[in-house]
Structure formats: structure tokens, C-alpha cells
N, C-alpha and C positions, 0 to 999 in steps of 0.2 A: 477395464472398469467402465470406460465411456460406452462401449458397445453394450455391455451388460445393462447399464442404466437406461440406455436408449430402448433396449428391448423391453425392460420392465415397464416403462412408461408409454410405450407405443400403443398399448391397448387401454390406457387410462382414459376415463370419460372426459377429463378436463383437457386432454391434448388438443392442440389446434387442428381444426379440420382443414382440408385442402383449400388453399386460397385465402385462409383466414390470416389476419395480421398476427405476427409473432410478438410484436411489441405494441404497447399502448402509447409509447412516447413518440411524439411527432417531431423528432429532431435527429440529425445524423448521429450515428454511433461510430465515432472515429477510434481506431485502435490505440493511438497514443494516449487518448483520454481514458479509455478503458484500462489500459496498462497501469496508468497512474492510480485509477480507482482500485484496482486489485491490490496494489501495494498498501493502500490505506484501509481496505476492508477485506483482509485475507480470510480464507476459510478457517474456522475455529476461533475467530476473534470475538471477544465479548464487546458488545456495543450497547448504546442506549437508543431508544426509539420513542417518538411521540407522534400521535396521529393528528392530522388536520391543524397543524401549527399550534398545538396545545403544549407549549414548552414546559409549563409548570407541572405536567403529569407524565414526565418521561419515565420509562421503565427499562429494565435490563432485558437483553436478548442476546443471541449469538448467531453469527453467520455460519449456517450449516453447509452451504454449497452455492453453486452457480447454475443457472440455466442459460446456455449459450447456443443460440440458433436451434433451440429445441432439444439440445443435449444436456443432460443433467449429470453433474459431477459433485461428489461430496468429499473428496480428499485433495489436500493441497499438493500431494505428490503427483496428481493426474493432470496438472495444468502448469504450463510454463509460458510466461508472457515475455516476448522479445519485440523489439521495434518491427512493426509491419506484419506481425503474425502471432496468433495464439496457437500453442501446441497442446492438444488434449491427448493424454497417454492411456493406452490400454495394454499393459504389459510391454511387449516389444513393439507393438504397433502404435501409431499415433495418427491423429487427425489434425490437419493444418487448416486454420481458419484465417483467411485474409480479409474477408468482408463480413460485417456483422449485420444480421437481421434483427437480433434481439440480444439483450444481456440483462439478466435478472439476478438478484440476490435471493437466497432462500433462508428464511428464518422460521423457527418453530411457531406453530399456532398453539397458543396457551390460553384456553378459555378462562382460566383463573385470573388472568391479567385484568379483565374487565371489572372484577370485584375489587381491585385495588384503587379504582377511581371513584370519586364521589358521585353522588346522585346527579348533580348538574352536568358534570362531564359525560356521564353515561347517557343522559337525555340528549345532549348535543350530538353525540355520535350516532344515536338512533338504535333501534332494536337489533341491527346486525353488527353493531360494535365497530371497532376501529378498522377492521379489515374488509369493509364493504368495497366492492369493486369500484375502481376509480378514486378511492380515497388517497390522499397524500400521506405518506409515512416518511418522516424525517429521521435519519440515522446519524448519530454522533459517535465519534471514536477518538480516543486519545492515543497517539503514537508514542513510542519510546523516546522520541525526540522532543516530546512536549508540544506537539502540534495537535490542535483540536480540529477535527474534520467534521464538516456538515454535508449531508447528501440527501436530496429529496428523491422519493420514488413513488410510483403509483401501484396500488394493489391490482394485480392481474387476476389472481384467483387463490383460493385455498384448496389444497389437494392432498389426498392421502398418499402415504408411502407404503407400498405393498410388500417390499422386500428389502434386504440389506440391514444395516445396523439401526436404521431409523424406522423399520417396519412397525406398523401399528400406530404410528404418529401421523400428524398432519403438518404440512409446511405451508407457509405463505410465500407466494411468488411475487416479488416486488420488482417491477420494471424500473430500472434506474434512469434518472434524468442527469446525464453527465455534466451538462452546463451548470448545474446547481452545486457542484462540488466546490466547497470553499475550505481553505486551510488558514487557521489562525495560530500564529506562533505564541505559545504561552511559556516558553522557557524563561527561567529566572536568572540565568548566568549571562555574563558578557561574552559575546562571541566576536572574534576579530575578523574583520573583512580584509581580504588580501587578494593578490593575483600572482601567486608565487609558483614558479616552475617546479614540478615534482615528477617522480616516477611511481607508477603503480605496478606491483608484481602480483600475479595470481599464483596461489599455491598449486604446484604441478602444472603451471601454465607459463605464459609469456610475461614480458615486462613492457609497459606502455608509458608514453609521455602523457602528462596531465597537468592541470593547473589547480592548485589549492585555492579555493574561493573563500572559505571561512573555516575557522577553528572554534569549536565549542568544548564544553566540559567532557562530553561523551561521544562526540561525532565530528566528522569533517565533511565538507561538501566539495566535490571535485568536478571540474570540467574535463571531459576526455578529449584530448587533442587529436586523437586518431580513432578510426573505427576498424573493427575486425569482427569476423564471425564469432571468435571466442568471447569478445566483449559483449556482443549482442546476446549471447547465450548465457550470460552470467545469471546464476540463480541466487536466491536469497540465502544468506549465511555462508556463501563462498568465502573462504579465508583469503585475506589480502594483506599486502605489506606496502605501506606508503613511505617513501623516502624523500626528504627535502633538506636543503642546506640553508641555514640561517646565519652562517658565519660571514667573515670578511675575507678579503684577499690574503691577509696575513694570519687570520685565525679562523680556520674552518670550524663549523659547528653543525654537524649532520645529525638529523633525527630520523630514526627508523621505527615506525609504529606498526603494530599488529592490530588487525581488526577483521570485520566481516562485512560483506555487502548487505546493505539494508534496502536501498532503492536505486534503480537505474532507469531513468526516463529521459529521452531527448538529449542524450550526450552528457547528462548531469548525473553524477553518482554520489549517493550518501553512504559513507562508511562509518560503521559503529566501532569505536575504539575499545580495544581490549588489553593492550599491553605495549611495551616498548622494549626494543633490543638495546642492550648495553654490553659492550665487549663481546658481541656475538651471542649473548644469552637473552632469552625472553624473560622479562620481568613484568610485574604488575605496574600499571600506569598510576602513579600516586600523585598527590596534590602538588608536591614540589616539581615533578615533571611537567604537569599541566601549566603551572605558573611560569616555569622556565620557558616553555614553548610560547606562551602568550606574551611574555615580556620580550622575547627575541623577535617575535612577529611584529610587535608594535614598533620596534626600532628599525625594522627592515624597510628599505625604500619602496618595495612592492606594496606593503601594507599601508604606508603613508600615502602613496598615490591613490590606492583604492579608497582610503578613508576620505580623502578630499573629494572624490567623485560621489560617494554615497552617504557619508556621515557615519558616525558610530552606530552600532547595532546592539541591542540588548536582548537577551533571551528571556 
């Protein structure tokens, strides 16, 4: 798909000329930061946007795809982000990107959006509207973890799509400003900070040592104590099993939780919880289970030490 899209857009009038800058952003595009950005702004995600810092006139849009070093992709199946490299897939073939010249988000160009703003706002944006070249567009997204994400971008261009599922439409190419990415935790539940040894098993894969950093209602955050190619290649929604012991020397109390990978950046992994194993059978993770784990964590010395270091945290 990557080659196909590259071919489609290679003759586009808006494509960069030889020697022309691919990005309007004058700051380094570091792969770890872009990997984090991809996790919060995945293809197909509905987000809100507002132009030129006009927070009170935010409208809905959707991430249609990415433009990476001049390559356009529109499917989440065609990109995999791992530490140090982006892999863009085209069937059995793939392109490895280790250095970034540009990274842009693609959103739909919807002329009707301008009519949703009042006269004063339209006048402030000028006759060319919010997507005038160099305008700042801020995108906000809410993750399933209750984290509110803000990201600034610069309008690179508006361009037509001539083929594929979006043929006949126009997209806005937004060059991201990675340093502007901010995350605000809006979760309402109490999460327990800890530094508890645990093991993480991959379905149809290996088992690895890790450290449980915090436990919330629907997710846990882990530090990976070791690295491997298998862990680096972990894709979103990969099924995982987390095992940890909250018992005492005389009374073991082992928990085994089922879930899926949500985010994996810089040796820190967020796992979304989906179930619990009881007597070898997978069951739904209910309120009693969650409260039992929290109560056991709060009594554990690893959590008490972590709490003294950082203080209690609220979601």
C-alpha cells in the first residue's frame, strides 16, 4: 500500500519539489517522540481541532492517515512503530525509516466547518479560513485511559486525493510540532503507585520480568526490566498476561490478569485490563477483584515505599 500511495501522489501538484523542505517545523523529529505521538493519535481516531488557539470553537475531525518522509499511508495495518524504527508495510514488503525528515497528520478538509463558526471568528481567520498555510492547528484527543492529549501542528497544504477509498476528497496535511505534545491525566479513580516485581507473558510468545508501577481501574503501567526483539515489536492489542504475588511468606496470594498492549514507549508499557484467571479459567475482572488487588497492593511494602517517594495519585 505504501508504494501504491507513493505512486499516486508522486505526480501531485502539491508534492515537494527537489530540494524543497518536507517539513515546516524547525525542530528535530525524534523517533521516540513520534512513536509516542502515534499511540495518542492513531489512524482512524476521532479528535477535536481548533485553529490559531481559538479553544472555544473546537470542532470534530478524524485522523485519516500520516505523511512520513513524503510517503502517504491511510491504514493502521501499514505502519508499526518500534523503538528506533518505523516500519511501513506494503503486503510482504516493508520500508524501514530510521531518520525522519517529516511527519504529518492527515485530516479531512471540510469546507462546511467554516460555517459552524461565528462571524467574528471567521473574520479573524481571514478569507482562506483555518487551513491557510502556516496556520497553527491544535488537535486534542482523549485516550481510553482518561488522558487528554494536546498537540500543535502547522498547516502544510490542502491537497486532493485522486485514488483509493478517499478519492474525490481533499485532505489537510498538518506538520506536527512534537515538543508541543502534552498529556493531562483526567481519570477519576484512585490508582495505586508501587514498584512490585512481576512477570509479563505474551500470547504465543515469551515471558519477561517487569515491574508493576501503578494499578488503576482499567489499566496497569509496567516497566520492562529486559529488552528483546519480541518486546520491541509488540503491536497494539497484543494479548498479554500479567502475574504478580501480593501474598506473604506464609500466605501466597498470586494474581494473574489478562489484557492487551495499549502503549509501549521507552521501556514503559501500558496494559489494558480485560480479565482475571481463577483456578486456571479466564473470568471477567469485576469490582470485587479490583478492590481486592488495590487493598492488597496498599498493604504491600513495595507500594508503601513507592507512596513515600511520590505521594498518593488520583485518576
